N, CA, C and O atoms as a Maestro MAE file, in Angstrom:
{
 s_m_m2io_version
 :::
 2.0.0
}

f_m_ct {
 s_m_title
 :::
 protein
 m_atom[340] {
  # First column is atom index #
  i_m_mmod_type
  r_m_x_coord
  r_m_y_coord
  r_m_z_coord
  i_m_residue_number
  s_m_chain_name
  s_m_pdb_residue_name
  s_m_pdb_atom_name
  i_m_atomic_number
  :::
  1 25 80.705 96.645 88.525 1 A "UNK " " N  " 7
  2 3 81.205 95.391 89.039 1 A "UNK " " CA " 6
  3 2 82.577 95.623 89.647 1 A "UNK " " C  " 6
  4 15 83.416 96.311 89.065 1 A "UNK " " O  " 8
  5 25 82.799 95.045 90.821 2 A "UNK " " N  " 7
  6 3 84.088 95.103 91.498 2 A "UNK " " CA " 6
  7 2 84.711 93.722 91.414 2 A "UNK " " C  " 6
  8 15 84.079 92.723 91.758 2 A "UNK " " O  " 8
  9 25 85.949 93.671 90.956 3 A "UNK " " N  " 7
  10 3 86.676 92.413 90.865 3 A "UNK " " CA " 6
  11 2 87.617 92.325 92.059 3 A "UNK " " C  " 6
  12 15 88.478 93.183 92.250 3 A "UNK " " O  " 8
  13 25 87.443 91.276 92.861 4 A "UNK " " N  " 7
  14 3 88.310 91.021 94.007 4 A "UNK " " CA " 6
  15 2 89.354 90.010 93.557 4 A "UNK " " C  " 6
  16 15 89.019 88.884 93.190 4 A "UNK " " O  " 8
  17 25 90.619 90.413 93.588 5 A "UNK " " N  " 7
  18 3 91.701 89.528 93.168 5 A "UNK " " CA " 6
  19 2 92.520 89.099 94.374 5 A "UNK " " C  " 6
  20 15 92.696 89.850 95.333 5 A "UNK " " O  " 8
  21 25 93.013 87.876 94.300 6 A "UNK " " N  " 7
  22 3 93.894 87.355 95.342 6 A "UNK " " CA " 6
  23 2 94.847 86.356 94.714 6 A "UNK " " C  " 6
  24 15 94.529 85.718 93.710 6 A "UNK " " O  " 8
  25 25 96.024 86.228 95.320 7 A "UNK " " N  " 7
  26 3 96.965 85.210 94.866 7 A "UNK " " CA " 6
  27 2 96.782 83.907 95.652 7 A "UNK " " C  " 6
  28 15 97.579 82.979 95.512 7 A "UNK " " O  " 8
  29 25 95.743 83.839 96.472 8 A "UNK " " N  " 7
  30 3 95.447 82.638 97.251 8 A "UNK " " CA " 6
  31 2 94.322 81.866 96.555 8 A "UNK " " C  " 6
  32 15 93.146 82.207 96.688 8 A "UNK " " O  " 8
  33 25 94.700 80.822 95.811 9 A "UNK " " N  " 7
  34 3 93.714 80.052 95.040 9 A "UNK " " CA " 6
  35 2 92.651 79.434 95.934 9 A "UNK " " C  " 6
  36 15 91.480 79.374 95.558 9 A "UNK " " O  " 8
  37 25 93.051 78.974 97.118 10 A "UNK " " N  " 7
  38 3 92.112 78.312 98.015 10 A "UNK " " CA " 6
  39 2 91.026 79.282 98.483 10 A "UNK " " C  " 6
  40 15 89.849 78.922 98.518 10 A "UNK " " O  " 8
  41 25 91.407 80.489 98.836 11 A "UNK " " N  " 7
  42 3 90.431 81.485 99.289 11 A "UNK " " CA " 6
  43 2 89.483 81.859 98.146 11 A "UNK " " C  " 6
  44 15 88.273 81.956 98.354 11 A "UNK " " O  " 8
  45 25 90.014 82.067 96.958 12 A "UNK " " N  " 7
  46 3 89.153 82.374 95.816 12 A "UNK " " CA " 6
  47 2 88.186 81.222 95.574 12 A "UNK " " C  " 6
  48 15 87.000 81.447 95.333 12 A "UNK " " O  " 8
  49 25 88.683 79.990 95.638 13 A "UNK " " N  " 7
  50 3 87.813 78.815 95.457 13 A "UNK " " CA " 6
  51 2 86.689 78.814 96.497 13 A "UNK " " C  " 6
  52 15 85.532 78.567 96.156 13 A "UNK " " O  " 8
  53 25 87.018 79.086 97.752 14 A "UNK " " N  " 7
  54 3 85.993 79.095 98.801 14 A "UNK " " CA " 6
  55 2 84.957 80.194 98.576 14 A "UNK " " C  " 6
  56 15 83.785 80.024 98.913 14 A "UNK " " O  " 8
  57 25 85.384 81.309 98.012 15 A "UNK " " N  " 7
  58 3 84.462 82.428 97.782 15 A "UNK " " CA " 6
  59 2 83.490 82.168 96.639 15 A "UNK " " C  " 6
  60 15 82.414 82.765 96.603 15 A "UNK " " O  " 8
  61 25 83.841 81.296 95.711 16 A "UNK " " N  " 7
  62 3 82.984 81.071 94.550 16 A "UNK " " CA " 6
  63 2 82.320 79.694 94.545 16 A "UNK " " C  " 6
  64 15 81.469 79.427 93.697 16 A "UNK " " O  " 8
  65 25 82.693 78.824 95.472 17 A "UNK " " N  " 7
  66 3 82.147 77.470 95.453 17 A "UNK " " CA " 6
  67 2 81.141 77.282 96.592 17 A "UNK " " C  " 6
  68 15 80.989 78.138 97.464 17 A "UNK " " O  " 8
  69 25 80.474 76.154 96.553 18 A "UNK " " N  " 7
  70 3 79.545 75.780 97.616 18 A "UNK " " CA " 6
  71 2 80.221 74.884 98.654 18 A "UNK " " C  " 6
  72 15 79.560 74.388 99.567 18 A "UNK " " O  " 8
  73 25 81.530 74.673 98.522 19 A "UNK " " N  " 7
  74 3 82.264 73.840 99.474 19 A "UNK " " CA " 6
  75 2 82.176 74.444 100.874 19 A "UNK " " C  " 6
  76 15 82.117 75.662 101.037 19 A "UNK " " O  " 8
  77 25 82.170 73.586 101.861 20 A "UNK " " N  " 7
  78 3 82.152 74.049 103.251 20 A "UNK " " CA " 6
  79 2 83.577 74.433 103.631 20 A "UNK " " C  " 6
  80 15 84.483 73.603 103.556 20 A "UNK " " O  " 8
  81 25 83.782 75.679 104.038 21 A "UNK " " N  " 7
  82 3 85.140 76.114 104.393 21 A "UNK " " CA " 6
  83 2 85.585 75.524 105.728 21 A "UNK " " C  " 6
  84 15 84.750 75.094 106.524 21 A "UNK " " O  " 8
  85 25 86.885 75.501 105.977 22 A "UNK " " N  " 7
  86 3 87.379 75.078 107.284 22 A "UNK " " CA " 6
  87 2 86.777 75.963 108.379 22 A "UNK " " C  " 6
  88 15 86.492 77.138 108.151 22 A "UNK " " O  " 8
  89 25 86.590 75.395 109.548 23 A "UNK " " N  " 7
  90 3 85.925 76.131 110.629 23 A "UNK " " CA " 6
  91 2 86.665 77.414 110.985 23 A "UNK " " C  " 6
  92 15 86.041 78.384 111.415 23 A "UNK " " O  " 8
  93 25 87.989 77.437 110.815 24 A "UNK " " N  " 7
  94 3 88.773 78.614 111.205 24 A "UNK " " CA " 6
  95 2 88.388 79.859 110.401 24 A "UNK " " C  " 6
  96 15 88.514 80.980 110.897 24 A "UNK " " O  " 8
  97 25 87.922 79.668 109.166 25 A "UNK " " N  " 7
  98 3 87.594 80.822 108.333 25 A "UNK " " CA " 6
  99 2 86.148 80.795 107.857 25 A "UNK " " C  " 6
  100 15 85.759 81.609 107.020 25 A "UNK " " O  " 8
  101 25 85.356 79.880 108.372 26 A "UNK " " N  " 7
  102 3 83.976 79.726 107.923 26 A "UNK " " CA " 6
  103 2 83.147 80.988 108.053 26 A "UNK " " C  " 6
  104 15 82.416 81.344 107.128 26 A "UNK " " O  " 8
  105 25 83.249 81.675 109.190 27 A "UNK " " N  " 7
  106 3 82.447 82.887 109.411 27 A "UNK " " CA " 6
  107 2 82.853 83.999 108.444 27 A "UNK " " C  " 6
  108 15 82.004 84.733 107.939 27 A "UNK " " O  " 8
  109 25 84.149 84.115 108.192 28 A "UNK " " N  " 7
  110 3 84.622 85.165 107.282 28 A "UNK " " CA " 6
  111 2 84.160 84.875 105.857 28 A "UNK " " C  " 6
  112 15 83.697 85.776 105.158 28 A "UNK " " O  " 8
  113 25 84.285 83.622 105.425 29 A "UNK " " N  " 7
  114 3 83.843 83.256 104.074 29 A "UNK " " CA " 6
  115 2 82.333 83.467 103.948 29 A "UNK " " C  " 6
  116 15 81.854 83.919 102.909 29 A "UNK " " O  " 8
  117 25 81.591 83.141 104.996 30 A "UNK " " N  " 7
  118 3 80.141 83.363 104.989 30 A "UNK " " CA " 6
  119 2 79.834 84.852 104.798 30 A "UNK " " C  " 6
  120 15 78.965 85.209 104.003 30 A "UNK " " O  " 8
  121 25 80.547 85.720 105.527 31 A "UNK " " N  " 7
  122 3 80.350 87.168 105.389 31 A "UNK " " CA " 6
  123 2 80.707 87.652 103.990 31 A "UNK " " C  " 6
  124 15 80.006 88.490 103.423 31 A "UNK " " O  " 8
  125 25 81.802 87.122 103.428 32 A "UNK " " N  " 7
  126 3 82.222 87.515 102.079 32 A "UNK " " CA " 6
  127 2 81.150 87.129 101.065 32 A "UNK " " C  " 6
  128 15 80.805 87.918 100.185 32 A "UNK " " O  " 8
  129 25 80.623 85.908 101.195 33 A "UNK " " N  " 7
  130 3 79.584 85.458 100.265 33 A "UNK " " CA " 6
  131 2 78.311 86.291 100.409 33 A "UNK " " C  " 6
  132 15 77.638 86.574 99.418 33 A "UNK " " O  " 8
  133 25 77.980 86.683 101.638 34 A "UNK " " N  " 7
  134 3 76.820 87.541 101.858 34 A "UNK " " CA " 6
  135 2 76.997 88.893 101.209 34 A "UNK " " C  " 6
  136 15 76.071 89.414 100.587 34 A "UNK " " O  " 8
  137 25 78.190 89.471 101.350 35 A "UNK " " N  " 7
  138 3 78.474 90.762 100.736 35 A "UNK " " CA " 6
  139 2 78.445 90.637 99.211 35 A "UNK " " C  " 6
  140 15 77.943 91.527 98.524 35 A "UNK " " O  " 8
  141 25 78.976 89.548 98.689 36 A "UNK " " N  " 7
  142 3 78.986 89.342 97.236 36 A "UNK " " CA " 6
  143 2 77.569 89.197 96.698 36 A "UNK " " C  " 6
  144 15 77.283 89.629 95.582 36 A "UNK " " O  " 8
  145 25 76.679 88.594 97.482 37 A "UNK " " N  " 7
  146 3 75.290 88.412 97.040 37 A "UNK " " CA " 6
  147 2 74.551 89.749 96.985 37 A "UNK " " C  " 6
  148 15 73.654 89.928 96.160 37 A "UNK " " O  " 8
  149 25 74.925 90.690 97.862 38 A "UNK " " N  " 7
  150 3 74.261 91.997 97.897 38 A "UNK " " CA " 6
  151 2 74.905 93.005 96.949 38 A "UNK " " C  " 6
  152 15 74.309 94.040 96.652 38 A "UNK " " O  " 8
  153 25 76.087 92.721 96.483 39 A "UNK " " N  " 7
  154 3 76.833 93.653 95.637 39 A "UNK " " CA " 6
  155 2 77.208 92.955 94.336 39 A "UNK " " C  " 6
  156 15 76.957 91.764 94.151 39 A "UNK " " O  " 8
  157 25 77.797 93.706 93.467 40 A "UNK " " N  " 7
  158 3 78.289 93.126 92.223 40 A "UNK " " CA " 6
  159 2 79.779 92.838 92.390 40 A "UNK " " C  " 6
  160 15 80.631 93.615 91.960 40 A "UNK " " O  " 8
  161 25 80.070 91.705 93.024 41 A "UNK " " N  " 7
  162 3 81.451 91.302 93.246 41 A "UNK " " CA " 6
  163 2 81.773 90.081 92.409 41 A "UNK " " C  " 6
  164 15 80.944 89.187 92.235 41 A "UNK " " O  " 8
  165 25 82.972 90.060 91.905 42 A "UNK " " N  " 7
  166 3 83.479 88.907 91.185 42 A "UNK " " CA " 6
  167 2 84.841 88.577 91.788 42 A "UNK " " C  " 6
  168 15 85.574 89.478 92.196 42 A "UNK " " O  " 8
  169 25 85.181 87.305 91.847 43 A "UNK " " N  " 7
  170 3 86.428 86.868 92.464 43 A "UNK " " CA " 6
  171 2 87.321 86.251 91.405 43 A "UNK " " C  " 6
  172 15 86.870 85.477 90.560 43 A "UNK " " O  " 8
  173 25 88.594 86.605 91.465 44 A "UNK " " N  " 7
  174 3 89.531 86.145 90.451 44 A "UNK " " CA " 6
  175 2 90.891 85.902 91.078 44 A "UNK " " C  " 6
  176 15 91.378 86.712 91.866 44 A "UNK " " O  " 8
  177 25 91.501 84.773 90.719 45 A "UNK " " N  " 7
  178 3 92.861 84.483 91.159 45 A "UNK " " CA " 6
  179 2 93.847 85.179 90.239 45 A "UNK " " C  " 6
  180 15 93.618 85.278 89.033 45 A "UNK " " O  " 8
  181 25 94.941 85.659 90.805 46 A "UNK " " N  " 7
  182 3 96.038 86.188 90.005 46 A "UNK " " CA " 6
  183 2 97.347 85.767 90.659 46 A "UNK " " C  " 6
  184 15 97.415 85.651 91.883 46 A "UNK " " O  " 8
  185 25 98.372 85.539 89.873 47 A "UNK " " N  " 7
  186 3 99.651 85.124 90.460 47 A "UNK " " CA " 6
  187 2 100.245 86.239 91.323 47 A "UNK " " C  " 6
  188 15 100.021 87.422 91.067 47 A "UNK " " O  " 8
  189 25 100.997 85.848 92.338 48 A "UNK " " N  " 7
  190 3 101.585 86.834 93.247 48 A "UNK " " CA " 6
  191 2 102.432 87.856 92.495 48 A "UNK " " C  " 6
  192 15 102.456 89.029 92.865 48 A "UNK " " O  " 8
  193 25 103.117 87.429 91.456 49 A "UNK " " N  " 7
  194 3 103.957 88.359 90.693 49 A "UNK " " CA " 6
  195 2 103.122 89.503 90.106 49 A "UNK " " C  " 6
  196 15 103.630 90.609 89.922 49 A "UNK " " O  " 8
  197 25 101.855 89.241 89.815 50 A "UNK " " N  " 7
  198 3 100.976 90.281 89.271 50 A "UNK " " CA " 6
  199 2 100.273 91.061 90.371 50 A "UNK " " C  " 6
  200 15 99.531 92.004 90.095 50 A "UNK " " O  " 8
  201 25 100.505 90.671 91.601 51 A "UNK " " N  " 7
  202 3 99.804 91.259 92.736 51 A "UNK " " CA " 6
  203 2 100.773 92.004 93.667 51 A "UNK " " C  " 6
  204 15 100.475 92.212 94.843 51 A "UNK " " O  " 8
  205 25 101.915 92.395 93.139 52 A "UNK " " N  " 7
  206 3 102.966 92.991 93.962 52 A "UNK " " CA " 6
  207 2 102.578 94.285 94.655 52 A "UNK " " C  " 6
  208 15 102.969 94.514 95.800 52 A "UNK " " O  " 8
  209 25 101.822 95.125 93.985 53 A "UNK " " N  " 7
  210 3 101.435 96.403 94.583 53 A "UNK " " CA " 6
  211 2 100.491 96.181 95.761 53 A "UNK " " C  " 6
  212 15 100.658 96.790 96.817 53 A "UNK " " O  " 8
  213 25 99.503 95.311 95.580 54 A "UNK " " N  " 7
  214 3 98.578 95.008 96.683 54 A "UNK " " CA " 6
  215 2 99.319 94.353 97.837 54 A "UNK " " C  " 6
  216 15 99.024 94.624 99.001 54 A "UNK " " O  " 8
  217 25 100.278 93.494 97.521 55 A "UNK " " N  " 7
  218 3 101.074 92.844 98.572 55 A "UNK " " CA " 6
  219 2 101.872 93.889 99.355 55 A "UNK " " C  " 6
  220 15 101.974 93.806 100.579 55 A "UNK " " O  " 8
  221 25 102.431 94.861 98.656 56 A "UNK " " N  " 7
  222 3 103.189 95.915 99.327 56 A "UNK " " CA " 6
  223 2 102.284 96.697 100.283 56 A "UNK " " C  " 6
  224 15 102.666 96.963 101.423 56 A "UNK " " O  " 8
  225 25 101.082 97.065 99.817 57 A "UNK " " N  " 7
  226 3 100.143 97.817 100.653 57 A "UNK " " CA " 6
  227 2 99.777 97.008 101.897 57 A "UNK " " C  " 6
  228 15 99.759 97.547 103.004 57 A "UNK " " O  " 8
  229 25 99.485 95.721 101.721 58 A "UNK " " N  " 7
  230 3 99.116 94.876 102.861 58 A "UNK " " CA " 6
  231 2 100.258 94.780 103.871 58 A "UNK " " C  " 6
  232 15 100.031 94.883 105.077 58 A "UNK " " O  " 8
  233 25 101.474 94.585 103.386 59 A "UNK " " N  " 7
  234 3 102.627 94.483 104.288 59 A "UNK " " CA " 6
  235 2 102.899 95.800 105.006 59 A "UNK " " C  " 6
  236 15 103.202 95.809 106.199 59 A "UNK " " O  " 8
  237 25 102.791 96.905 104.284 60 A "UNK " " N  " 7
  238 3 103.007 98.218 104.914 60 A "UNK " " CA " 6
  239 2 101.980 98.446 106.015 60 A "UNK " " C  " 6
  240 15 102.316 98.964 107.081 60 A "UNK " " O  " 8
  241 25 100.729 98.062 105.763 61 A "UNK " " N  " 7
  242 3 99.686 98.216 106.781 61 A "UNK " " CA " 6
  243 2 99.990 97.343 107.997 61 A "UNK " " C  " 6
  244 15 99.902 97.807 109.134 61 A "UNK " " O  " 8
  245 25 100.346 96.081 107.759 62 A "UNK " " N  " 7
  246 3 100.622 95.161 108.871 62 A "UNK " " CA " 6
  247 2 101.771 95.645 109.747 62 A "UNK " " C  " 6
  248 15 101.775 95.406 110.954 62 A "UNK " " O  " 8
  249 25 102.741 96.319 109.149 63 A "UNK " " N  " 7
  250 3 103.893 96.809 109.902 63 A "UNK " " CA " 6
  251 2 103.713 98.240 110.403 63 A "UNK " " C  " 6
  252 15 104.641 98.830 110.955 63 A "UNK " " O  " 8
  253 25 102.514 98.795 110.208 64 A "UNK " " N  " 7
  254 3 102.242 100.150 110.688 64 A "UNK " " CA " 6
  255 2 102.928 101.235 109.888 64 A "UNK " " C  " 6
  256 15 103.138 102.337 110.394 64 A "UNK " " O  " 8
  257 25 103.283 100.943 108.644 65 A "UNK " " N  " 7
  258 3 104.004 101.898 107.806 65 A "UNK " " CA " 6
  259 2 103.164 102.490 106.686 65 A "UNK " " C  " 6
  260 15 103.704 103.056 105.736 65 A "UNK " " O  " 8
  261 25 101.855 102.362 106.789 66 A "UNK " " N  " 7
  262 3 100.980 102.882 105.740 66 A "UNK " " CA " 6
  263 2 100.278 104.133 106.265 66 A "UNK " " C  " 6
  264 15 99.448 104.039 107.170 66 A "UNK " " O  " 8
  265 25 100.596 105.292 105.716 67 A "UNK " " N  " 7
  266 3 99.969 106.522 106.216 67 A "UNK " " CA " 6
  267 2 98.459 106.532 105.930 67 A "UNK " " C  " 6
  268 15 97.989 105.883 104.996 67 A "UNK " " O  " 8
  269 25 97.725 107.267 106.740 68 A "UNK " " N  " 7
  270 3 96.272 107.328 106.583 68 A "UNK " " CA " 6
  271 2 95.860 107.895 105.227 68 A "UNK " " C  " 6
  272 15 94.808 107.535 104.699 68 A "UNK " " O  " 8
  273 25 96.667 108.763 104.671 69 A "UNK " " N  " 7
  274 3 96.330 109.387 103.381 69 A "UNK " " CA " 6
  275 2 97.060 108.727 102.214 69 A "UNK " " C  " 6
  276 15 97.364 109.382 101.217 69 A "UNK " " O  " 8
  277 25 97.339 107.429 102.339 70 A "UNK " " N  " 7
  278 3 98.147 106.738 101.329 70 A "UNK " " CA " 6
  279 2 97.516 106.731 99.945 70 A "UNK " " C  " 6
  280 15 98.235 106.645 98.950 70 A "UNK " " O  " 8
  281 25 96.183 106.820 99.853 71 A "UNK " " N  " 7
  282 3 95.537 106.812 98.540 71 A "UNK " " CA " 6
  283 2 95.773 108.140 97.824 71 A "UNK " " C  " 6
  284 15 96.113 108.162 96.641 71 A "UNK " " O  " 8
  285 25 95.593 109.242 98.544 72 A "UNK " " N  " 7
  286 3 95.757 110.550 97.909 72 A "UNK " " CA " 6
  287 2 97.217 111.012 97.871 72 A "UNK " " C  " 6
  288 15 97.591 111.823 97.023 72 A "UNK " " O  " 8
  289 25 98.040 110.495 98.789 73 A "UNK " " N  " 7
  290 3 99.464 110.858 98.835 73 A "UNK " " CA " 6
  291 2 100.283 109.577 99.033 73 A "UNK " " C  " 6
  292 15 100.787 109.332 100.130 73 A "UNK " " O  " 8
  293 25 100.420 108.763 97.986 74 A "UNK " " N  " 7
  294 3 101.118 107.484 98.137 74 A "UNK " " CA " 6
  295 2 102.589 107.672 98.485 74 A "UNK " " C  " 6
  296 15 103.243 108.587 97.985 74 A "UNK " " O  " 8
  297 25 103.104 106.792 99.351 75 A "UNK " " N  " 7
  298 3 104.537 106.833 99.667 75 A "UNK " " CA " 6
  299 2 105.371 106.606 98.398 75 A "UNK " " C  " 6
  300 15 104.890 106.032 97.420 75 A "UNK " " O  " 8
  301 25 106.608 107.060 98.432 76 A "UNK " " N  " 7
  302 3 107.479 106.969 97.248 76 A "UNK " " CA " 6
  303 2 107.601 105.530 96.739 76 A "UNK " " C  " 6
  304 15 107.538 105.294 95.532 76 A "UNK " " O  " 8
  305 25 107.772 104.578 97.642 77 A "UNK " " N  " 7
  306 3 107.924 103.177 97.219 77 A "UNK " " CA " 6
  307 2 106.675 102.682 96.483 77 A "UNK " " C  " 6
  308 15 106.776 101.923 95.519 77 A "UNK " " O  " 8
  309 25 105.518 103.108 96.935 78 A "UNK " " N  " 7
  310 3 104.273 102.699 96.280 78 A "UNK " " CA " 6
  311 2 104.136 103.362 94.910 78 A "UNK " " C  " 6
  312 15 103.681 102.729 93.957 78 A "UNK " " O  " 8
  313 25 104.527 104.626 94.808 79 A "UNK " " N  " 7
  314 3 104.485 105.313 93.508 79 A "UNK " " CA " 6
  315 2 105.382 104.599 92.501 79 A "UNK " " C  " 6
  316 15 105.016 104.451 91.335 79 A "UNK " " O  " 8
  317 25 106.545 104.160 92.948 80 A "UNK " " N  " 7
  318 3 107.475 103.446 92.058 80 A "UNK " " CA " 6
  319 2 106.835 102.147 91.579 80 A "UNK " " C  " 6
  320 15 106.900 101.823 90.393 80 A "UNK " " O  " 8
  321 25 106.216 101.399 92.498 81 A "UNK " " N  " 7
  322 3 105.549 100.148 92.121 81 A "UNK " " CA " 6
  323 2 104.417 100.401 91.126 81 A "UNK " " C  " 6
  324 15 104.275 99.673 90.143 81 A "UNK " " O  " 8
  325 25 103.628 101.415 91.379 82 A "UNK " " N  " 7
  326 3 102.493 101.713 90.494 82 A "UNK " " CA " 6
  327 2 102.962 102.144 89.113 82 A "UNK " " C  " 6
  328 15 102.329 101.802 88.114 82 A "UNK " " O  " 8
  329 25 104.035 102.872 89.042 83 A "UNK " " N  " 7
  330 3 104.559 103.324 87.754 83 A "UNK " " CA " 6
  331 2 105.217 102.203 86.973 83 A "UNK " " C  " 6
  332 15 105.333 102.282 85.750 83 A "UNK " " O  " 8
  333 25 105.656 101.148 87.676 84 A "UNK " " N  " 7
  334 3 106.324 100.030 87.021 84 A "UNK " " CA " 6
  335 2 105.337 99.072 86.392 84 A "UNK " " C  " 6
  336 15 105.717 98.250 85.558 84 A "UNK " " O  " 8
  337 25 104.056 99.165 86.784 85 A "UNK " " N  " 7
  338 3 103.057 98.214 86.293 85 A "UNK " " CA " 6
  339 2 102.589 98.564 84.914 85 A "UNK " " C  " 6
  340 15 101.747 97.865 84.352 85 A "UNK " " O  " 8
  :::
 }
 m_bond[339] {
  # First column is bond index #
  i_m_from
  i_m_to
  i_m_order
  :::
  1 1 2 1
  2 2 3 1
  3 3 4 2
  4 3 5 1
  5 5 6 1
  6 6 7 1
  7 7 8 2
  8 7 9 1
  9 9 10 1
  10 10 11 1
  11 11 12 2
  12 11 13 1
  13 13 14 1
  14 14 15 1
  15 15 16 2
  16 15 17 1
  17 17 18 1
  18 18 19 1
  19 19 20 2
  20 19 21 1
  21 21 22 1
  22 22 23 1
  23 23 24 2
  24 23 25 1
  25 25 26 1
  26 26 27 1
  27 27 28 2
  28 27 29 1
  29 29 30 1
  30 30 31 1
  31 31 32 2
  32 31 33 1
  33 33 34 1
  34 34 35 1
  35 35 36 2
  36 35 37 1
  37 37 38 1
  38 38 39 1
  39 39 40 2
  40 39 41 1
  41 41 42 1
  42 42 43 1
  43 43 44 2
  44 43 45 1
  45 45 46 1
  46 46 47 1
  47 47 48 2
  48 47 49 1
  49 49 50 1
  50 50 51 1
  51 51 52 2
  52 51 53 1
  53 53 54 1
  54 54 55 1
  55 55 56 2
  56 55 57 1
  57 57 58 1
  58 58 59 1
  59 59 60 2
  60 59 61 1
  61 61 62 1
  62 62 63 1
  63 63 64 2
  64 63 65 1
  65 65 66 1
  66 66 67 1
  67 67 68 2
  68 67 69 1
  69 69 70 1
  70 70 71 1
  71 71 72 2
  72 71 73 1
  73 73 74 1
  74 74 75 1
  75 75 76 2
  76 75 77 1
  77 77 78 1
  78 78 79 1
  79 79 80 2
  80 79 81 1
  81 81 82 1
  82 82 83 1
  83 83 84 2
  84 83 85 1
  85 85 86 1
  86 86 87 1
  87 87 88 2
  88 87 89 1
  89 89 90 1
  90 90 91 1
  91 91 92 2
  92 91 93 1
  93 93 94 1
  94 94 95 1
  95 95 96 2
  96 95 97 1
  97 97 98 1
  98 98 99 1
  99 99 100 2
  100 99 101 1
  101 101 102 1
  102 102 103 1
  103 103 104 2
  104 103 105 1
  105 105 106 1
  106 106 107 1
  107 107 108 2
  108 107 109 1
  109 109 110 1
  110 110 111 1
  111 111 112 2
  112 111 113 1
  113 113 114 1
  114 114 115 1
  115 115 116 2
  116 115 117 1
  117 117 118 1
  118 118 119 1
  119 119 120 2
  120 119 121 1
  121 121 122 1
  122 122 123 1
  123 123 124 2
  124 123 125 1
  125 125 126 1
  126 126 127 1
  127 127 128 2
  128 127 129 1
  129 129 130 1
  130 130 131 1
  131 131 132 2
  132 131 133 1
  133 133 134 1
  134 134 135 1
  135 135 136 2
  136 135 137 1
  137 137 138 1
  138 138 139 1
  139 139 140 2
  140 139 141 1
  141 141 142 1
  142 142 143 1
  143 143 144 2
  144 143 145 1
  145 145 146 1
  146 146 147 1
  147 147 148 2
  148 147 149 1
  149 149 150 1
  150 150 151 1
  151 151 152 2
  152 151 153 1
  153 153 154 1
  154 154 155 1
  155 155 156 2
  156 155 157 1
  157 157 158 1
  158 158 159 1
  159 159 160 2
  160 159 161 1
  161 161 162 1
  162 162 163 1
  163 163 164 2
  164 163 165 1
  165 165 166 1
  166 166 167 1
  167 167 168 2
  168 167 169 1
  169 169 170 1
  170 170 171 1
  171 171 172 2
  172 171 173 1
  173 173 174 1
  174 174 175 1
  175 175 176 2
  176 175 177 1
  177 177 178 1
  178 178 179 1
  179 179 180 2
  180 179 181 1
  181 181 182 1
  182 182 183 1
  183 183 184 2
  184 183 185 1
  185 185 186 1
  186 186 187 1
  187 187 188 2
  188 187 189 1
  189 189 190 1
  190 190 191 1
  191 191 192 2
  192 191 193 1
  193 193 194 1
  194 194 195 1
  195 195 196 2
  196 195 197 1
  197 197 198 1
  198 198 199 1
  199 199 200 2
  200 199 201 1
  201 201 202 1
  202 202 203 1
  203 203 204 2
  204 203 205 1
  205 205 206 1
  206 206 207 1
  207 207 208 2
  208 207 209 1
  209 209 210 1
  210 210 211 1
  211 211 212 2
  212 211 213 1
  213 213 214 1
  214 214 215 1
  215 215 216 2
  216 215 217 1
  217 217 218 1
  218 218 219 1
  219 219 220 2
  220 219 221 1
  221 221 222 1
  222 222 223 1
  223 223 224 2
  224 223 225 1
  225 225 226 1
  226 226 227 1
  227 227 228 2
  228 227 229 1
  229 229 230 1
  230 230 231 1
  231 231 232 2
  232 231 233 1
  233 233 234 1
  234 234 235 1
  235 235 236 2
  236 235 237 1
  237 237 238 1
  238 238 239 1
  239 239 240 2
  240 239 241 1
  241 241 242 1
  242 242 243 1
  243 243 244 2
  244 243 245 1
  245 245 246 1
  246 246 247 1
  247 247 248 2
  248 247 249 1
  249 249 250 1
  250 250 251 1
  251 251 252 2
  252 251 253 1
  253 253 254 1
  254 254 255 1
  255 255 256 2
  256 255 257 1
  257 257 258 1
  258 258 259 1
  259 259 260 2
  260 259 261 1
  261 261 262 1
  262 262 263 1
  263 263 264 2
  264 263 265 1
  265 265 266 1
  266 266 267 1
  267 267 268 2
  268 267 269 1
  269 269 270 1
  270 270 271 1
  271 271 272 2
  272 271 273 1
  273 273 274 1
  274 274 275 1
  275 275 276 2
  276 275 277 1
  277 277 278 1
  278 278 279 1
  279 279 280 2
  280 279 281 1
  281 281 282 1
  282 282 283 1
  283 283 284 2
  284 283 285 1
  285 285 286 1
  286 286 287 1
  287 287 288 2
  288 287 289 1
  289 289 290 1
  290 290 291 1
  291 291 292 2
  292 291 293 1
  293 293 294 1
  294 294 295 1
  295 295 296 2
  296 295 297 1
  297 297 298 1
  298 298 299 1
  299 299 300 2
  300 299 301 1
  301 301 302 1
  302 302 303 1
  303 303 304 2
  304 303 305 1
  305 305 306 1
  306 306 307 1
  307 307 308 2
  308 307 309 1
  309 309 310 1
  310 310 311 1
  311 311 312 2
  312 311 313 1
  313 313 314 1
  314 314 315 1
  315 315 316 2
  316 315 317 1
  317 317 318 1
  318 318 319 1
  319 319 320 2
  320 319 321 1
  321 321 322 1
  322 322 323 1
  323 323 324 2
  324 323 325 1
  325 325 326 1
  326 326 327 1
  327 327 328 2
  328 327 329 1
  329 329 330 1
  330 330 331 1
  331 331 332 2
  332 331 333 1
  333 333 334 1
  334 334 335 1
  335 335 336 2
  336 335 337 1
  337 337 338 1
  338 338 339 1
  339 339 340 2
  :::
 }
}
């Protein structure tokens, strides 16, 4: 089982409920639900304070500062975050 965590309560709610999502994200939520139906995915909300490492990775990627080999050779800042958890 893979647990997908997010600090966005609304997105987690849309992924686990039958509510109709806003049109802007409807196709993406539909794809997520399809993938969850074919796989063993579970969705869980977590506070942003507990999601700091994932937030750092997302921001580094958005700013083009995440090396391609970041999983096998994490940048120093990421190693510090991981060791602090």
